[in-house]
N, C-alpha and C positions, 0 to 999 in steps of 0.2 A: 463325683462318686469315687473315682480312682484314688484321690487323695484321702478320702474318708477310709476306704478299705486298707490303704497302705499305712495308715497311722501318721500321715504327714500334716494333718490338720490340727491346729491349736485352738481354733474357734470355728463356729458354724453360724452363719447368718440366720437370724430369725426368719427371714423371708424364705430361705431354703427349707428350714424345718417346717414352716407353715405349709409350703408347697408339698413336701413329702407327706405330711399328715393329711392334707386335703386329698391328695391322690390315693392314699391308702385308707382313708376314712378311719384314722386312728388319732391318738393323742401323743404328745412328745414322750410321755412315760412308756408308751408301747415301743418306742424306738431307742430311747437312751437309757443307759444304766452306767453307774460308776463301776469300773473294773480296775483294780489296782494294777500298776505296770508289772508287778512281779507275778501276777496270776497267769496261769496257762490259758491258752485259747480254748474255748469250748462253750457249749450252751451254758447259760447261767444256771447255777444250782437251783433246782426247784422250778425251772422253766419247762414245764411239761410240753407246751406246744412246740418249742424249738427242738426238744429231744425227739418228739414224735415225728416231726418233719424230717429231721436228720436220719432217723431210723427208716422212714419210708423211702428216702431217696436211693439208698444203695449206692453203687458206684457208676451205674449207667445213667445216661441222660433221661430225665423224667420231666414231664409237663406238670405244672402246678395243679391242674385239675385232677391228675392222677394221684398226686400227693393228698389232695383234699379227700378224694374217694377212699384212699387207703387209711387215712387218719381220722376221718369223720369231722375234721375241722372245717369251719366256714372259709370261703375264699379270702376274706379280710385277714383272718388269723393265719392262714397259710402265707399270704403276702408279707405280713409283718414278720413272721418267723423266718422266712426266706431272706428278707432284707437283713435282719439281724445276723443270720448265719453267714451271709455274704460279707457283711462288714467285719465279722469275726474271722474272715478268711477260711471258713470251713466248707463253703460251697462255691461253685463257679457257675456263672450263667453264660450260656452260649445260645444266642437267639432267645427263643421262648422257653428253652429247656434248662434244667439245673442238674448238677451232679456234685457228689462229694469230692473233696480234694483228696 
């Protein structure tokens, strides 16, 4: 995961992608998106769940259940959004809690 977050990965094994999708009950399209290298980091334009999760986090440590309560998103949607935001280096996970960078 560290290599994914830091941008050091040139490829991802399908077995890892499958395991992530199975654990998060999602599809690869929920996790992957093409982002040109020149673009700035941030939620993808039009990605309302990611933006809602980012807004709900604030800067203090927050549990995903609290994010779900604040946003009205299902646990799966919160998990997918948090993973995408973590990979985009916009949030940090410490134990079970997340906070904005």
